Structures are given as structure tokens and as C-alpha cells.
C-alpha positions as CSV (number, residue, x, y, z in Angstrom):
1,X,-43.0,69.0,-22.8
2,X,-42.0,72.5,-24.0
3,X,-44.3,74.0,-21.3
4,X,-42.6,72.0,-18.6
5,X,-39.1,72.9,-19.8
6,X,-40.1,76.5,-20.0
7,X,-41.2,76.5,-16.4
8,X,-38.0,74.7,-15.3
9,X,-35.7,77.1,-17.1
10,X,-37.2,80.0,-15.1
11,X,-35.0,78.8,-12.2
12,X,-32.1,80.2,-14.3
13,X,-34.1,83.1,-15.5
14,X,-33.9,81.7,-19.1
15,X,-36.8,82.2,-21.5
16,X,-37.3,79.2,-23.8
17,X,-37.3,79.8,-27.5
18,X,-37.1,76.2,-28.7
19,X,-36.3,72.6,-27.7
20,X,-33.7,71.5,-30.3
21,X,-34.4,67.9,-31.0
22,X,-32.3,68.2,-34.1
23,X,-29.1,68.6,-32.1
24,X,-27.3,65.5,-30.9
25,X,-25.9,65.4,-27.4
26,X,-22.4,64.0,-26.7
27,X,-21.9,61.5,-23.9
28,X,-23.9,58.7,-22.5
29,X,-27.7,59.2,-22.2
30,X,-27.7,56.7,-19.2
31,X,-26.1,59.3,-16.9
32,X,-29.5,61.0,-16.4
33,X,-33.2,60.3,-16.8
34,X,-33.8,62.7,-19.6
35,X,-31.8,65.5,-21.4
36,X,-32.6,68.2,-23.9
37,X,-30.8,70.8,-25.9
38,X,-32.7,74.0,-25.4
39,X,-32.4,77.4,-27.1
40,X,-33.2,80.6,-25.4
41,X,-34.5,83.8,-26.9
42,X,-31.0,85.1,-27.4
43,X,-30.3,81.9,-29.4
44,X,-27.9,80.5,-26.8
45,X,-27.8,76.7,-26.4
46,X,-27.9,74.8,-23.2
47,X,-28.3,71.2,-22.0
48,X,-31.0,70.6,-19.5
49,X,-30.8,67.3,-17.6
50,X,-33.4,65.6,-15.4
51,X,-31.6,63.6,-12.8
52,X,-32.8,60.8,-10.4
53,X,-33.5,61.8,-6.8
54,X,-30.9,59.3,-5.6
55,X,-28.2,61.0,-7.6
56,X,-28.9,64.5,-6.3
57,X,-26.3,64.6,-3.5
58,X,-23.5,63.3,-5.7
59,X,-24.4,65.4,-8.7
60,X,-24.4,68.5,-6.5
61,X,-21.0,67.8,-5.1
62,X,-19.6,67.0,-8.5
63,X,-20.9,70.3,-9.8
64,X,-19.2,72.1,-6.9
65,X,-15.9,70.5,-7.7
66,X,-16.2,71.1,-11.5
67,X,-16.9,74.8,-10.7
68,X,-13.8,74.9,-8.5
69,X,-11.6,73.2,-11.2
70,X,-13.1,75.5,-13.9
71,X,-12.4,78.7,-11.9
72,X,-9.0,77.3,-11.1
73,X,-8.0,77.4,-14.8
74,X,-9.2,74.0,-16.1
75,X,-11.6,75.5,-18.6
76,X,-12.3,72.1,-20.3
77,X,-14.0,70.9,-17.0
78,X,-17.4,72.2,-18.1
79,X,-19.2,73.4,-15.0
80,X,-22.9,73.5,-14.4
81,X,-24.8,76.8,-14.4
82,X,-26.0,77.8,-10.9
83,X,-29.6,78.8,-10.4
84,X,-30.3,82.2,-9.1
85,X,-33.3,81.0,-7.1
86,X,-31.6,78.9,-4.5
87,X,-28.1,80.3,-3.4
88,X,-27.8,77.5,-0.8
89,X,-28.1,74.7,-3.4
90,X,-27.7,76.4,-6.8
91,X,-26.5,73.5,-9.0
92,X,-29.5,71.1,-8.7
93,X,-32.9,72.6,-9.0
94,X,-36.1,71.0,-7.8
95,X,-38.9,72.0,-10.1
96,X,-42.2,70.4,-11.1
97,X,-41.6,67.4,-8.8
98,X,-38.2,66.6,-10.4
99,X,-34.5,67.5,-10.1
100,X,-32.7,69.4,-12.9
101,X,-29.2,70.6,-13.9
102,X,-28.2,73.0,-16.6
103,X,-25.0,73.5,-18.5
104,X,-23.9,75.3,-21.7
105,X,-24.1,73.3,-24.9
106,X,-20.6,72.9,-26.4
107,X,-20.4,72.0,-30.1
108,X,-17.6,69.8,-31.5
109,X,-16.3,67.7,-34.3
110,X,-17.2,64.0,-34.5
111,X,-14.4,61.4,-34.1
112,X,-13.2,59.6,-37.2
113,X,-13.5,56.1,-35.8
114,X,-11.3,54.1,-35.6
115,X,-8.6,56.1,-37.4
116,X,-8.4,58.7,-34.6
117,X,-6.5,56.3,-32.4
118,X,-3.4,57.1,-34.5
119,X,-3.6,60.9,-34.2
120,X,-0.5,62.2,-32.5
121,X,-2.0,65.5,-31.6
122,X,-4.9,63.9,-29.7
123,X,-2.4,62.1,-27.5
124,X,-0.7,65.4,-26.8
125,X,-4.1,67.1,-26.0
126,X,-5.2,64.3,-23.7
127,X,-1.9,64.3,-21.9
128,X,-2.2,68.0,-21.3
129,X,-5.6,67.6,-19.9
130,X,-4.7,64.9,-17.4
131,X,-1.7,66.9,-16.3
132,X,-3.8,70.0,-15.8
133,X,-6.4,68.0,-13.9
134,X,-3.8,66.7,-11.6
135,X,-2.2,70.1,-11.0
136,X,-5.5,72.0,-10.6
137,X,-6.7,69.6,-8.0
138,X,-3.6,70.1,-5.8
139,X,-2.6,70.6,-3.1
140,X,-3.9,67.5,-1.3
141,X,-2.5,64.4,0.3
142,X,-2.3,61.2,-1.7
143,X,-2.1,58.7,1.2
144,X,-4.9,56.2,1.1
145,X,-6.0,57.1,4.7
146,X,-6.0,60.9,4.0
147,X,-6.8,61.6,0.4
148,X,-9.2,64.5,0.5
149,X,-8.3,67.6,-1.6
150,X,-7.5,70.9,0.0
151,X,-9.7,72.9,-2.5
152,X,-11.4,74.9,0.3
153,X,-13.5,73.5,3.2
154,X,-16.7,74.3,1.2
155,X,-15.6,71.9,-1.6
156,X,-15.1,68.6,0.2
157,X,-15.4,67.8,3.9
158,X,-14.5,64.7,5.8
159,X,-18.2,64.1,6.5
160,X,-19.0,64.1,2.8
161,X,-20.8,60.9,1.7
162,X,-19.5,60.9,-1.8
163,X,-15.9,61.7,-1.4
164,X,-14.7,60.4,1.9
165,X,-12.1,57.8,2.7
166,X,-14.7,55.0,2.8
167,X,-15.7,55.8,-0.8
168,X,-12.3,55.2,-2.4
169,X,-13.1,53.0,-5.4
170,X,-11.2,49.7,-5.6
171,X,-11.1,47.9,-8.9
172,X,-9.8,44.8,-7.0
173,X,-13.0,44.7,-4.9
174,X,-15.0,45.3,-8.0
175,X,-13.3,42.4,-9.8
176,X,-13.8,40.1,-6.8
177,X,-17.5,40.9,-6.6
178,X,-18.0,40.5,-10.4
179,X,-16.2,37.2,-10.4
180,X,-18.5,35.9,-7.7
181,X,-21.5,37.0,-9.7
182,X,-20.2,35.4,-12.9
183,X,-19.4,32.2,-11.1
184,X,-23.1,31.9,-10.1
185,X,-24.7,33.1,-13.3
186,X,-22.2,32.3,-16.1
187,X,-20.1,29.3,-15.0
188,X,-18.8,28.8,-18.6
189,X,-17.5,32.3,-18.7
190,X,-15.7,32.1,-15.3
191,X,-13.5,29.4,-16.7
192,X,-12.3,31.8,-19.4
193,X,-11.7,34.5,-16.9
194,X,-9.7,32.4,-14.4
195,X,-6.3,32.8,-16.2
196,X,-6.7,36.6,-16.2
197,X,-7.5,36.5,-12.5
198,X,-4.5,34.4,-11.9
199,X,-2.3,36.9,-13.8
200,X,-3.6,39.8,-11.8
201,X,-3.3,37.8,-8.6
202,X,0.5,37.4,-8.9
203,X,1.2,41.0,-7.8
204,X,-1.4,43.5,-8.8
205,X,-4.2,42.5,-6.5
206,X,-1.9,42.8,-3.5
207,X,-0.3,46.1,-4.3
208,X,-3.4,47.9,-5.7
209,X,-4.4,49.5,-2.3
210,X,-0.9,50.9,-1.8
211,X,-0.8,52.9,-5.0
212,X,-0.9,56.7,-4.6
213,X,-4.4,58.2,-5.2
214,X,-5.6,61.4,-6.9
215,X,-8.7,63.1,-8.1
216,X,-9.7,61.3,-11.3
217,X,-12.3,61.9,-14.0
218,X,-13.4,58.3,-13.6
219,X,-14.4,57.6,-17.2
220,X,-11.8,59.4,-19.3
221,X,-11.7,58.2,-22.9
222,X,-12.1,59.9,-26.4
223,X,-15.9,59.6,-26.6
224,X,-16.2,61.6,-23.4
225,X,-14.4,64.5,-25.0
226,X,-15.9,67.2,-27.2
227,X,-13.2,67.7,-29.8
228,X,-12.4,70.7,-32.0
229,X,-10.4,70.4,-35.2
230,X,-7.1,70.5,-33.3
231,X,-7.9,70.4,-29.6
232,X,-10.3,69.7,-26.7
233,X,-13.3,71.9,-26.2
234,X,-14.7,70.1,-23.1
235,X,-14.5,66.9,-21.1
236,X,-17.9,65.6,-20.2
237,X,-19.6,62.8,-18.1
238,X,-17.9,63.3,-14.8
239,X,-20.3,61.1,-12.9
240,X,-17.6,58.6,-11.9
241,X,-15.3,61.3,-10.6
242,X,-13.6,60.6,-7.4
243,X,-10.4,59.6,-5.6
244,X,-8.8,56.6,-7.2
245,X,-5.3,55.3,-7.9
246,X,-3.6,58.1,-9.8
247,X,-3.0,56.0,-12.9
248,X,-6.8,55.1,-13.2
249,X,-7.7,57.5,-16.0
250,X,-4.7,56.6,-18.1
251,X,-5.3,52.9,-17.7
252,X,-8.9,53.3,-18.7
253,X,-8.0,55.5,-21.7
254,X,-5.3,53.1,-23.0
255,X,-7.7,50.2,-22.7
256,X,-10.3,52.0,-24.7
257,X,-7.9,53.0,-27.4
258,X,-6.6,49.4,-27.7
259,X,-10.0,47.8,-28.1
260,X,-10.7,50.2,-31.0
261,X,-7.5,49.0,-32.6
262,X,-4.8,47.1,-30.7
263,X,-2.1,48.6,-33.0
264,X,-2.7,51.9,-31.4
265,X,-1.1,50.8,-28.1
266,X,2.4,51.4,-29.6
267,X,1.7,54.1,-32.1
268,X,1.6,57.9,-32.5
269,X,-1.3,58.8,-30.2
270,X,-0.2,56.7,-27.3
271,X,3.4,57.7,-27.8
272,X,2.5,61.3,-27.5
273,X,0.3,60.6,-24.5
274,X,2.9,58.7,-22.6
275,X,5.7,61.1,-23.5
276,X,3.7,64.0,-22.2
277,X,2.7,62.4,-19.0
278,X,6.2,61.2,-18.2
279,X,7.7,64.6,-18.9
280,X,5.3,66.1,-16.4
281,X,6.3,63.6,-13.7
282,X,2.9,63.4,-12.1
283,X,2.8,59.6,-11.5
284,X,5.0,57.5,-9.2
285,X,7.3,54.9,-10.6
286,X,5.2,52.3,-8.9
287,X,2.1,53.5,-10.8
288,X,3.9,53.3,-14.1
289,X,5.2,49.8,-13.3
290,X,1.7,48.5,-12.8
291,X,0.0,50.4,-15.6
292,X,-0.5,47.4,-17.8
293,X,-2.0,45.3,-15.1
294,X,-4.3,48.2,-14.3
295,X,-5.3,48.4,-17.9
296,X,-6.3,44.7,-17.8
297,X,-8.1,45.2,-14.5
298,X,-10.1,48.1,-15.8
299,X,-11.5,46.0,-18.6
300,X,-13.6,44.1,-16.1
301,X,-15.7,47.2,-15.7
302,X,-16.4,47.1,-19.4
303,X,-17.0,43.3,-19.3
304,X,-19.6,44.0,-16.6
305,X,-21.3,46.5,-18.9
306,X,-21.6,43.9,-21.7
307,X,-22.9,41.3,-19.3
308,X,-25.5,43.8,-18.1
309,X,-26.7,44.4,-21.6
310,X,-26.3,40.7,-22.5
311,X,-24.2,41.6,-25.5
312,X,-22.6,38.3,-26.3
313,X,-20.6,39.7,-29.2
314,X,-19.0,42.3,-27.0
315,X,-18.4,39.8,-24.2
316,X,-16.5,37.6,-26.6
317,X,-14.6,40.6,-28.0
318,X,-13.7,41.7,-24.4
319,X,-12.4,38.2,-23.5
320,X,-10.3,38.1,-26.6
321,X,-8.9,41.6,-25.8
322,X,-8.1,40.6,-22.2
323,X,-6.1,37.7,-23.5
324,X,-4.3,39.9,-26.0
325,X,-3.3,42.4,-23.3
326,X,-2.2,39.6,-21.0
327,X,-0.2,37.8,-23.6
328,X,1.6,41.1,-24.6
329,X,1.9,42.4,-21.1
330,X,5.7,42.1,-20.9
331,X,6.2,44.1,-24.1
332,X,3.7,46.7,-23.1
333,X,5.3,47.1,-19.6
334,X,8.7,47.6,-21.2
335,X,7.2,50.2,-23.6
336,X,5.3,52.2,-20.9
337,X,7.5,51.9,-17.8
């Protein structure tokens, strides 16, 4: 394997010193086929990822956007290192019959779980990041029918297969598709889900497609952040990046904090997070009003993950959490909006 990696790294004119199996890599290993921490002869560390052929187009375009965000001042949006061998397609290298991407290895501090969900400073830092992401990805229109960013014509074009108007992610469509699948495969579970579907169907399912959209990380939560002792070194795992309702990242983040410890939803971290975002005035009043419903809707993506893994314990926990959020929705709405 070292010989293969050494050959691949030549695309970046990097001489391999060692493959560092002793170093853990943050983020989900499922986002690529293989990944390695490699050290060069100058003792610099990098992450080398082998990616599936079907993911090449999307990963290339994500890399272009990350590079634009990074150069625009969002340093925590860790960009990929361009290859010097192919200036027309520098961010994904085809070598030895496979596709590869390279990024710098960023070290960090492990989260103290679950106590971190009460850290006021983390809420402030995550708020600052979401505000910076929104501002660095402007100017662009936020109408559903015209939501492409104006980050230069080389960044995203109307013909782009990954970021065009037809690719706008809908959690409502996702829930409907998942519900049909559960009805066929898990009839006992669909009975437990129906009250949640009824709750979302009162208003949220109808208004979802009218909410303003923005460029979102797509899977923003504390485990996809490389932390320092008092800040954020980098935000990773951008594979679900795209144009979504502007409140998407916040809804996912709050849901992840609450399942770690429901008490976190009205304590220091979340208070700092909400206060910072409201003071920046980057979300519409309508988005704030439906935030709690969006939190509940986003949990269906996590429920799908537990179903895929057939993790019955997590399925039961997720259902309990959905009911907890639904039963306390009025209080949470008053707190957040």
C-alpha cells in the first residue's frame, strides 16, 4: 500500500515519508472508499482519500466551492490541495485506476461528550461560523427558482448537475419517500411515526418549499468540527453541501445537541448559538418560526440511518426523541422564535 500511495502523491509532487496509521482521522469514514494520514519528507501531514468514481463530479465541484469560500476569508472551510499535474481538473486526481483527493491534516481536541453540549463558548463559535458561511457565500438570490450563488461563473453554472435548481434538497420529499419505505418494510414502526407526520402536516409540509434558501454545509454538527481548546480549527465533511432552506444547518445542529442531552436545548451553548445568529439577522422571521418543526423533520434523516444499519436501540431512541421534541414544541418555539 505504501508504494501505491507514494505513486499517487507524486500528482502533488509530494514525497512519501510514512503512512501514519497511528493517527485518527476525524469525520465519517463512509464519505470515501479509503483514507490515510500521510507524512511527507518535510514531516508535513496530509489526508489522502480514495473516492468512488460516481462521486467524482460532485467532489470536484465541492472542492471548487470550498476553495472559493476559503480564499474569500472562511479559513475554517478546509479546501483541497490542487494537483500540479492537471490544471483543468486539479482537485480530483486519477491515478493507478482510482480517484484521489488530498487535504492538509488538521489536528484538534477531542470533544468531552456529552458535557460539551453545555459549553457557552462552543455556541458562540458555531454561531460565528454559520454567520461567516452565509456572508461569504453572498451575493446570490434566495428564491427557490433562482438560488445559484454569484461566486463567479467558474464556480457554479446553471448547467451544473450537482447545484442546479433541480437538485434543491427537500426534507419533505425525503420524509414522504422514507414513510412509504417504512410502511412496506416496518409496518409496526409506521404506526409510531404517524403522529409525528400528522404534526408536521399541519403547517410545515405545506410551507417548506416557500422558505428562503442558502448555501448550507448540509451536515453541520459538533462531530464534524475539528476543535481547538477555545475555537474551531476546521469544519469537515462537506459532502452534503448544497442549496437548502436557510435554517437547515441550524435545525440539524440543534437536533444533534438535543439527542446528546435534551437539557442542552435551553442551556448555555444553545443560548449563545441562538443569540449570535439572531443578532446577525441572517435568517427570515418565517425560518425562525418553523425552526422547531424543521428540527423534527431533520431527525427523519437520522432515523433512516439507524434503519439502514438496523440499529434497533437507536431507532427506539430516535422515536422517543421525536416525541420529546413534538411534545415540547410550543415551549421550544417560544424560546427560539
